[in-house]
SEZAKOL-716496 format. One record per residue (C-alpha): x, y, z; chain. Coordinates in steps of 0.25 Angstrom, whole numbers, plus 5000, padded with zeros to 4 digits. Last residue first. Layout:
N
<site x="X" y="Y" z="Z" c="A"/>
...
This chain:
413
<site x="5654" y="5244" z="5354" c="A"/>
<site x="5660" y="5256" z="5343" c="A"/>
<site x="5649" y="5254" z="5336" c="A"/>
<site x="5641" y="5257" z="5348" c="A"/>
<site x="5648" y="5269" z="5352" c="A"/>
<site x="5647" y="5276" z="5339" c="A"/>
<site x="5633" y="5273" z="5336" c="A"/>
<site x="5632" y="5279" z="5350" c="A"/>
<site x="5642" y="5292" z="5345" c="A"/>
<site x="5635" y="5292" z="5333" c="A"/>
<site x="5620" y="5293" z="5339" c="A"/>
<site x="5623" y="5302" z="5350" c="A"/>
<site x="5631" y="5312" z="5343" c="A"/>
<site x="5633" y="5320" z="5356" c="A"/>
<site x="5637" y="5335" z="5354" c="A"/>
<site x="5625" y="5341" z="5356" c="A"/>
<site x="5622" y="5343" z="5340" c="A"/>
<site x="5626" y="5327" z="5336" c="A"/>
<site x="5614" y="5326" z="5349" c="A"/>
<site x="5604" y="5329" z="5335" c="A"/>
<site x="5608" y="5316" z="5329" c="A"/>
<site x="5605" y="5308" z="5341" c="A"/>
<site x="5593" y="5318" z="5343" c="A"/>
<site x="5589" y="5314" z="5328" c="A"/>
<site x="5588" y="5300" z="5331" c="A"/>
<site x="5579" y="5300" z="5343" c="A"/>
<site x="5569" y="5309" z="5335" c="A"/>
<site x="5568" y="5299" z="5323" c="A"/>
<site x="5564" y="5290" z="5333" c="A"/>
<site x="5554" y="5299" z="5339" c="A"/>
<site x="5543" y="5298" z="5330" c="A"/>
<site x="5542" y="5287" z="5321" c="A"/>
<site x="5546" y="5279" z="5334" c="A"/>
<site x="5535" y="5285" z="5341" c="A"/>
<site x="5525" y="5283" z="5332" c="A"/>
<site x="5529" y="5269" z="5330" c="A"/>
<site x="5529" y="5264" z="5345" c="A"/>
<site x="5516" y="5270" z="5346" c="A"/>
<site x="5511" y="5262" z="5333" c="A"/>
<site x="5515" y="5251" z="5339" c="A"/>
<site x="5509" y="5253" z="5355" c="A"/>
<site x="5495" y="5254" z="5347" c="A"/>
<site x="5498" y="5241" z="5338" c="A"/>
<site x="5503" y="5233" z="5351" c="A"/>
<site x="5491" y="5240" z="5361" c="A"/>
<site x="5478" y="5236" z="5353" c="A"/>
<site x="5473" y="5248" z="5343" c="A"/>
<site x="5461" y="5253" z="5340" c="A"/>
<site x="5453" y="5250" z="5354" c="A"/>
<site x="5452" y="5263" z="5358" c="A"/>
<site x="5462" y="5261" z="5370" c="A"/>
<site x="5471" y="5256" z="5359" c="A"/>
<site x="5471" y="5268" z="5351" c="A"/>
<site x="5474" y="5276" z="5365" c="A"/>
<site x="5485" y="5269" z="5367" c="A"/>
<site x="5492" y="5274" z="5353" c="A"/>
<site x="5489" y="5288" z="5357" c="A"/>
<site x="5495" y="5286" z="5371" c="A"/>
<site x="5508" y="5280" z="5363" c="A"/>
<site x="5509" y="5294" z="5355" c="A"/>
<site x="5508" y="5302" z="5365" c="A"/>
<site x="5516" y="5296" z="5375" c="A"/>
<site x="5528" y="5295" z="5363" c="A"/>
<site x="5526" y="5310" z="5361" c="A"/>
<site x="5530" y="5312" z="5376" c="A"/>
<site x="5542" y="5305" z="5373" c="A"/>
<site x="5547" y="5311" z="5359" c="A"/>
<site x="5544" y="5324" z="5366" c="A"/>
<site x="5552" y="5321" z="5378" c="A"/>
<site x="5564" y="5317" z="5370" c="A"/>
<site x="5562" y="5327" z="5358" c="A"/>
<site x="5573" y="5337" z="5364" c="A"/>
<site x="5582" y="5337" z="5351" c="A"/>
<site x="5594" y="5333" z="5359" c="A"/>
<site x="5588" y="5325" z="5370" c="A"/>
<site x="5594" y="5311" z="5366" c="A"/>
<site x="5584" y="5300" z="5364" c="A"/>
<site x="5577" y="5289" z="5371" c="A"/>
<site x="5567" y="5284" z="5359" c="A"/>
<site x="5559" y="5273" z="5366" c="A"/>
<site x="5559" y="5274" z="5381" c="A"/>
<site x="5564" y="5287" z="5381" c="A"/>
<site x="5549" y="5291" z="5377" c="A"/>
<site x="5539" y="5280" z="5375" c="A"/>
<site x="5539" y="5265" z="5376" c="A"/>
<site x="5531" y="5253" z="5370" c="A"/>
<site x="5524" y="5240" z="5380" c="A"/>
<site x="5511" y="5234" z="5373" c="A"/>
<site x="5518" y="5229" z="5360" c="A"/>
<site x="5523" y="5234" z="5346" c="A"/>
<site x="5535" y="5226" z="5339" c="A"/>
<site x="5547" y="5236" z="5337" c="A"/>
<site x="5552" y="5247" z="5329" c="A"/>
<site x="5565" y="5254" z="5327" c="A"/>
<site x="5571" y="5250" z="5341" c="A"/>
<site x="5576" y="5264" z="5348" c="A"/>
<site x="5591" y="5266" z="5349" c="A"/>
<site x="5590" y="5275" z="5361" c="A"/>
<site x="5596" y="5287" z="5366" c="A"/>
<site x="5605" y="5290" z="5378" c="A"/>
<site x="5606" y="5303" z="5388" c="A"/>
<site x="5612" y="5299" z="5401" c="A"/>
<site x="5605" y="5313" z="5408" c="A"/>
<site x="5612" y="5320" z="5419" c="A"/>
<site x="5607" y="5328" z="5430" c="A"/>
<site x="5605" y="5342" z="5436" c="A"/>
<site x="5595" y="5348" z="5444" c="A"/>
<site x="5601" y="5349" z="5458" c="A"/>
<site x="5613" y="5355" z="5452" c="A"/>
<site x="5604" y="5368" z="5447" c="A"/>
<site x="5611" y="5375" z="5434" c="A"/>
<site x="5613" y="5389" z="5437" c="A"/>
<site x="5627" y="5389" z="5433" c="A"/>
<site x="5624" y="5382" z="5420" c="A"/>
<site x="5615" y="5392" z="5416" c="A"/>
<site x="5623" y="5401" z="5421" c="A"/>
<site x="5633" y="5397" z="5411" c="A"/>
<site x="5625" y="5399" z="5401" c="A"/>
<site x="5620" y="5412" z="5404" c="A"/>
<site x="5634" y="5416" z="5405" c="A"/>
<site x="5637" y="5413" z="5391" c="A"/>
<site x="5649" y="5403" z="5390" c="A"/>
<site x="5662" y="5405" z="5395" c="A"/>
<site x="5664" y="5391" z="5404" c="A"/>
<site x="5651" y="5382" z="5398" c="A"/>
<site x="5659" y="5368" z="5400" c="A"/>
<site x="5665" y="5376" z="5414" c="A"/>
<site x="5649" y="5376" z="5419" c="A"/>
<site x="5646" y="5363" z="5416" c="A"/>
<site x="5655" y="5356" z="5424" c="A"/>
<site x="5651" y="5364" z="5438" c="A"/>
<site x="5637" y="5360" z="5433" c="A"/>
<site x="5642" y="5346" z="5435" c="A"/>
<site x="5649" y="5347" z="5445" c="A"/>
<site x="5639" y="5355" z="5452" c="A"/>
<site x="5629" y="5344" z="5447" c="A"/>
<site x="5637" y="5334" z="5455" c="A"/>
<site x="5640" y="5338" z="5467" c="A"/>
<site x="5627" y="5333" z="5473" c="A"/>
<site x="5630" y="5320" z="5471" c="A"/>
<site x="5629" y="5312" z="5457" c="A"/>
<site x="5632" y="5298" z="5456" c="A"/>
<site x="5618" y="5293" z="5454" c="A"/>
<site x="5618" y="5300" z="5441" c="A"/>
<site x="5630" y="5295" z="5435" c="A"/>
<site x="5641" y="5306" z="5437" c="A"/>
<site x="5644" y="5317" z="5425" c="A"/>
<site x="5659" y="5318" z="5422" c="A"/>
<site x="5663" y="5330" z="5419" c="A"/>
<site x="5676" y="5328" z="5409" c="A"/>
<site x="5674" y="5338" z="5400" c="A"/>
<site x="5667" y="5350" z="5403" c="A"/>
<site x="5651" y="5347" z="5405" c="A"/>
<site x="5642" y="5352" z="5395" c="A"/>
<site x="5629" y="5357" z="5400" c="A"/>
<site x="5612" y="5354" z="5402" c="A"/>
<site x="5604" y="5365" z="5406" c="A"/>
<site x="5590" y="5366" z="5407" c="A"/>
<site x="5587" y="5381" z="5411" c="A"/>
<site x="5575" y="5384" z="5422" c="A"/>
<site x="5562" y="5390" z="5425" c="A"/>
<site x="5556" y="5385" z="5438" c="A"/>
<site x="5549" y="5372" z="5437" c="A"/>
<site x="5539" y="5371" z="5450" c="A"/>
<site x="5534" y="5355" z="5452" c="A"/>
<site x="5522" y="5352" z="5445" c="A"/>
<site x="5511" y="5345" z="5453" c="A"/>
<site x="5497" y="5343" z="5446" c="A"/>
<site x="5484" y="5344" z="5453" c="A"/>
<site x="5484" y="5356" z="5450" c="A"/>
<site x="5483" y="5356" z="5436" c="A"/>
<site x="5482" y="5369" z="5428" c="A"/>
<site x="5484" y="5378" z="5439" c="A"/>
<site x="5493" y="5372" z="5448" c="A"/>
<site x="5500" y="5365" z="5438" c="A"/>
<site x="5505" y="5377" z="5433" c="A"/>
<site x="5510" y="5383" z="5445" c="A"/>
<site x="5517" y="5372" z="5448" c="A"/>
<site x="5523" y="5370" z="5435" c="A"/>
<site x="5528" y="5387" z="5434" c="A"/>
<site x="5522" y="5392" z="5420" c="A"/>
<site x="5526" y="5393" z="5407" c="A"/>
<site x="5540" y="5385" z="5412" c="A"/>
<site x="5555" y="5393" z="5408" c="A"/>
<site x="5564" y="5381" z="5406" c="A"/>
<site x="5577" y="5385" z="5399" c="A"/>
<site x="5586" y="5374" z="5391" c="A"/>
<site x="5600" y="5376" z="5390" c="A"/>
<site x="5609" y="5365" z="5387" c="A"/>
<site x="5625" y="5369" z="5387" c="A"/>
<site x="5634" y="5363" z="5378" c="A"/>
<site x="5650" y="5361" z="5378" c="A"/>
<site x="5656" y="5358" z="5367" c="A"/>
<site x="5668" y="5366" z="5366" c="A"/>
<site x="5661" y="5376" z="5356" c="A"/>
<site x="5651" y="5379" z="5364" c="A"/>
<site x="5635" y="5376" z="5366" c="A"/>
<site x="5623" y="5380" z="5370" c="A"/>
<site x="5611" y="5371" z="5367" c="A"/>
<site x="5596" y="5376" z="5368" c="A"/>
<site x="5581" y="5370" z="5374" c="A"/>
<site x="5574" y="5383" z="5371" c="A"/>
<site x="5575" y="5398" z="5367" c="A"/>
<site x="5576" y="5405" z="5384" c="A"/>
<site x="5591" y="5403" z="5381" c="A"/>
<site x="5589" y="5414" z="5369" c="A"/>
<site x="5586" y="5424" z="5377" c="A"/>
<site x="5600" y="5424" z="5384" c="A"/>
<site x="5600" y="5419" z="5401" c="A"/>
<site x="5607" y="5428" z="5410" c="A"/>
<site x="5596" y="5435" z="5412" c="A"/>
<site x="5587" y="5422" z="5415" c="A"/>
<site x="5600" y="5415" z="5422" c="A"/>
<site x="5598" y="5429" z="5435" c="A"/>
<site x="5585" y="5427" z="5434" c="A"/>
<site x="5586" y="5413" z="5440" c="A"/>
<site x="5582" y="5401" z="5429" c="A"/>
<site x="5586" y="5389" z="5435" c="A"/>
<site x="5596" y="5379" z="5430" c="A"/>
<site x="5593" y="5365" z="5427" c="A"/>
<site x="5601" y="5352" z="5425" c="A"/>
<site x="5607" y="5343" z="5414" c="A"/>
<site x="5619" y="5334" z="5413" c="A"/>
<site x="5619" y="5328" z="5399" c="A"/>
<site x="5620" y="5339" z="5386" c="A"/>
<site x="5635" y="5342" z="5384" c="A"/>
<site x="5638" y="5330" z="5376" c="A"/>
<site x="5625" y="5323" z="5373" c="A"/>
<site x="5628" y="5309" z="5380" c="A"/>
<site x="5624" y="5294" z="5375" c="A"/>
<site x="5617" y="5283" z="5380" c="A"/>
<site x="5612" y="5274" z="5368" c="A"/>
<site x="5600" y="5265" z="5374" c="A"/>
<site x="5598" y="5254" z="5366" c="A"/>
<site x="5586" y="5248" z="5361" c="A"/>
<site x="5587" y="5231" z="5361" c="A"/>
<site x="5578" y="5228" z="5372" c="A"/>
<site x="5566" y="5235" z="5366" c="A"/>
<site x="5553" y="5231" z="5375" c="A"/>
<site x="5562" y="5226" z="5386" c="A"/>
<site x="5571" y="5237" z="5388" c="A"/>
<site x="5560" y="5248" z="5381" c="A"/>
<site x="5553" y="5245" z="5394" c="A"/>
<site x="5566" y="5247" z="5403" c="A"/>
<site x="5569" y="5260" z="5398" c="A"/>
<site x="5582" y="5267" z="5397" c="A"/>
<site x="5577" y="5279" z="5389" c="A"/>
<site x="5565" y="5281" z="5397" c="A"/>
<site x="5554" y="5273" z="5403" c="A"/>
<site x="5542" y="5278" z="5394" c="A"/>
<site x="5539" y="5261" z="5392" c="A"/>
<site x="5525" y="5261" z="5390" c="A"/>
<site x="5518" y="5249" z="5394" c="A"/>
<site x="5504" y="5244" z="5389" c="A"/>
<site x="5491" y="5236" z="5392" c="A"/>
<site x="5494" y="5238" z="5408" c="A"/>
<site x="5500" y="5229" z="5419" c="A"/>
<site x="5510" y="5232" z="5430" c="A"/>
<site x="5520" y="5224" z="5438" c="A"/>
<site x="5527" y="5224" z="5452" c="A"/>
<site x="5542" y="5221" z="5449" c="A"/>
<site x="5549" y="5233" z="5457" c="A"/>
<site x="5553" y="5237" z="5444" c="A"/>
<site x="5539" y="5236" z="5436" c="A"/>
<site x="5535" y="5226" z="5429" c="A"/>
<site x="5526" y="5229" z="5417" c="A"/>
<site x="5516" y="5219" z="5413" c="A"/>
<site x="5512" y="5223" z="5400" c="A"/>
<site x="5497" y="5220" z="5392" c="A"/>
<site x="5486" y="5210" z="5386" c="A"/>
<site x="5496" y="5201" z="5377" c="A"/>
<site x="5510" y="5202" z="5387" c="A"/>
<site x="5521" y="5210" z="5390" c="A"/>
<site x="5529" y="5209" z="5400" c="A"/>
<site x="5539" y="5224" z="5407" c="A"/>
<site x="5548" y="5226" z="5412" c="A"/>
<site x="5556" y="5236" z="5421" c="A"/>
<site x="5545" y="5246" z="5424" c="A"/>
<site x="5548" y="5258" z="5434" c="A"/>
<site x="5542" y="5260" z="5448" c="A"/>
<site x="5547" y="5271" z="5455" c="A"/>
<site x="5535" y="5279" z="5451" c="A"/>
<site x="5521" y="5273" z="5447" c="A"/>
<site x="5511" y="5282" z="5440" c="A"/>
<site x="5498" y="5278" z="5439" c="A"/>
<site x="5496" y="5280" z="5453" c="A"/>
<site x="5494" y="5295" z="5450" c="A"/>
<site x="5498" y="5300" z="5436" c="A"/>
<site x="5491" y="5312" z="5439" c="A"/>
<site x="5503" y="5322" z="5434" c="A"/>
<site x="5514" y="5312" z="5428" c="A"/>
<site x="5515" y="5320" z="5415" c="A"/>
<site x="5514" y="5334" z="5421" c="A"/>
<site x="5525" y="5330" z="5431" c="A"/>
<site x="5534" y="5323" z="5421" c="A"/>
<site x="5532" y="5339" z="5414" c="A"/>
<site x="5535" y="5346" z="5425" c="A"/>
<site x="5549" y="5336" z="5427" c="A"/>
<site x="5552" y="5339" z="5413" c="A"/>
<site x="5552" y="5355" z="5413" c="A"/>
<site x="5542" y="5360" z="5400" c="A"/>
<site x="5545" y="5360" z="5387" c="A"/>
<site x="5543" y="5370" z="5373" c="A"/>
<site x="5527" y="5376" z="5375" c="A"/>
<site x="5518" y="5382" z="5368" c="A"/>
<site x="5505" y="5387" z="5377" c="A"/>
<site x="5493" y="5390" z="5365" c="A"/>
<site x="5500" y="5380" z="5354" c="A"/>
<site x="5515" y="5377" z="5352" c="A"/>
<site x="5524" y="5365" z="5356" c="A"/>
<site x="5533" y="5367" z="5346" c="A"/>
<site x="5534" y="5356" z="5333" c="A"/>
<site x="5548" y="5348" z="5334" c="A"/>
<site x="5560" y="5347" z="5334" c="A"/>
<site x="5566" y="5361" z="5338" c="A"/>
<site x="5570" y="5369" z="5327" c="A"/>
<site x="5586" y="5373" z="5326" c="A"/>
<site x="5595" y="5384" z="5332" c="A"/>
<site x="5608" y="5388" z="5331" c="A"/>
<site x="5622" y="5394" z="5338" c="A"/>
<site x="5613" y="5405" z="5347" c="A"/>
<site x="5621" y="5411" z="5357" c="A"/>
<site x="5622" y="5407" z="5370" c="A"/>
<site x="5638" y="5411" z="5374" c="A"/>
<site x="5639" y="5396" z="5372" c="A"/>
<site x="5632" y="5396" z="5359" c="A"/>
<site x="5619" y="5391" z="5358" c="A"/>
<site x="5610" y="5381" z="5351" c="A"/>
<site x="5595" y="5382" z="5351" c="A"/>
<site x="5584" y="5372" z="5347" c="A"/>
<site x="5571" y="5380" z="5342" c="A"/>
<site x="5559" y="5383" z="5345" c="A"/>
<site x="5562" y="5397" z="5346" c="A"/>
<site x="5554" y="5408" z="5354" c="A"/>
<site x="5552" y="5394" z="5365" c="A"/>
<site x="5540" y="5389" z="5370" c="A"/>
<site x="5535" y="5390" z="5384" c="A"/>
<site x="5539" y="5380" z="5394" c="A"/>
<site x="5530" y="5370" z="5399" c="A"/>
<site x="5523" y="5371" z="5413" c="A"/>
<site x="5511" y="5377" z="5406" c="A"/>
<site x="5511" y="5366" z="5396" c="A"/>
<site x="5513" y="5354" z="5402" c="A"/>
<site x="5501" y="5360" z="5413" c="A"/>
<site x="5492" y="5363" z="5401" c="A"/>
<site x="5496" y="5347" z="5398" c="A"/>
<site x="5492" y="5342" z="5409" c="A"/>
<site x="5480" y="5349" z="5409" c="A"/>
<site x="5474" y="5343" z="5397" c="A"/>
<site x="5479" y="5328" z="5399" c="A"/>
<site x="5492" y="5324" z="5396" c="A"/>
<site x="5496" y="5314" z="5384" c="A"/>
<site x="5493" y="5322" z="5371" c="A"/>
<site x="5496" y="5335" z="5376" c="A"/>
<site x="5509" y="5330" z="5380" c="A"/>
<site x="5512" y="5323" z="5367" c="A"/>
<site x="5508" y="5337" z="5361" c="A"/>
<site x="5521" y="5343" z="5367" c="A"/>
<site x="5530" y="5333" z="5365" c="A"/>
<site x="5528" y="5334" z="5351" c="A"/>
<site x="5525" y="5349" z="5352" c="A"/>
<site x="5539" y="5352" z="5356" c="A"/>
<site x="5544" y="5349" z="5370" c="A"/>
<site x="5557" y="5353" z="5376" c="A"/>
<site x="5559" y="5345" z="5392" c="A"/>
<site x="5566" y="5354" z="5400" c="A"/>
<site x="5572" y="5346" z="5415" c="A"/>
<site x="5578" y="5333" z="5413" c="A"/>
<site x="5575" y="5319" z="5420" c="A"/>
<site x="5579" y="5320" z="5434" c="A"/>
<site x="5571" y="5312" z="5442" c="A"/>
<site x="5562" y="5317" z="5451" c="A"/>
<site x="5549" y="5311" z="5445" c="A"/>
<site x="5548" y="5302" z="5457" c="A"/>
<site x="5552" y="5287" z="5459" c="A"/>
<site x="5557" y="5286" z="5446" c="A"/>
<site x="5556" y="5274" z="5438" c="A"/>
<site x="5540" y="5276" z="5433" c="A"/>
<site x="5530" y="5268" z="5432" c="A"/>
<site x="5518" y="5273" z="5424" c="A"/>
<site x="5504" y="5265" z="5425" c="A"/>
<site x="5494" y="5270" z="5414" c="A"/>
<site x="5479" y="5270" z="5413" c="A"/>
<site x="5471" y="5274" z="5399" c="A"/>
<site x="5462" y="5284" z="5396" c="A"/>
<site x="5467" y="5294" z="5387" c="A"/>
<site x="5474" y="5306" z="5396" c="A"/>
<site x="5477" y="5292" z="5404" c="A"/>
<site x="5487" y="5288" z="5393" c="A"/>
<site x="5492" y="5300" z="5389" c="A"/>
<site x="5496" y="5303" z="5403" c="A"/>
<site x="5503" y="5289" z="5404" c="A"/>
<site x="5510" y="5294" z="5391" c="A"/>
<site x="5515" y="5307" z="5396" c="A"/>
<site x="5519" y="5299" z="5407" c="A"/>
<site x="5528" y="5288" z="5402" c="A"/>
<site x="5535" y="5299" z="5390" c="A"/>
<site x="5538" y="5309" z="5400" c="A"/>
<site x="5545" y="5298" z="5411" c="A"/>
<site x="5535" y="5289" z="5421" c="A"/>
<site x="5541" y="5276" z="5415" c="A"/>
<site x="5535" y="5265" z="5410" c="A"/>
<site x="5522" y="5266" z="5409" c="A"/>
<site x="5509" y="5255" z="5409" c="A"/>
<site x="5497" y="5257" z="5400" c="A"/>
<site x="5482" y="5253" z="5403" c="A"/>
<site x="5474" y="5255" z="5391" c="A"/>
<site x="5461" y="5260" z="5388" c="A"/>
<site x="5450" y="5252" z="5384" c="A"/>
<site x="5445" y="5250" z="5367" c="A"/>
<site x="5444" y="5233" z="5366" c="A"/>
<site x="5456" y="5234" z="5354" c="A"/>
<site x="5456" y="5231" z="5339" c="A"/>
């Protein structure tokens, strides 16, 4: 047993998992400090996020009621068919399978949200508790707490340190130095962008394109990922009514797109992109879908060059167990995985809810910090590790075969 009291928790990283953890802890009466490496929230990290009830219920647990309602109002309505669908190049259905995890049913059924909108909701009201441009680079733990050192040399002191700083986490690197990050590619997926849904494009698109996150393929190996986002309500309008103190950027309806490039097309590192780079990549994509359904070609042709960016995919080979302490990890820092099952964000939010529940036990005097952290970590491993492994097997359906490829590379090395 411990003395009942709120905790002061340091959170390295202001992504989805870190911000959800912060909101959940504040909701329970704890105090937090969030240290985010980016100077603002404008870095391109992705667009449409597909959620099942794992992520949806975690948000309900962590957010105040009005912010959860705001999330729901800015989400996309549920699809008629809760399935992952594969199409041919003429957008005829080839196969389908149920989405992983239970759907978000209830009075406001929903399937997903715009990532930036969700991040703005999750960062609402944090105020001075969130420090931007201030990544955690190391920490020192003792019997009474944790001292985190930031990139500028300053320090912060707390009862617990949560590493929510992504797949290349500085916190995990110190906590679990032997856990490798395995970089890999997923053929046909990697360069992302958004295509606005204009009336003309809407007229061209068959109804099936409104049925989820879809993959279209041809016999030559080209692939086109399509995710249609039509928000329930405009984000800024919903915020003005549901939570007037929260500012959300307006987000018109769009299609998230990732498409194959023609053989030999080089995607430069992000620091080497020029204004011409996205235009060249879009032309390569158009060549890759030559002869496809007119709607597919229109979707690619309509890509907004300013929205385009590349994601260097990778995954973790996580440790099976470790000694619990006052330092722990959530989200990609704990189980970075490939996006082939659409589960990364759901599990990251679930981590936040699980951790908040366990730290609340400390505040009630039921357990000490290491015991609570250890219980969270065991739950996290049991929930997330099997799905991480499934993403590697499922990647074969997308042409990557990451697990076999990575294994072969390590054996060759």
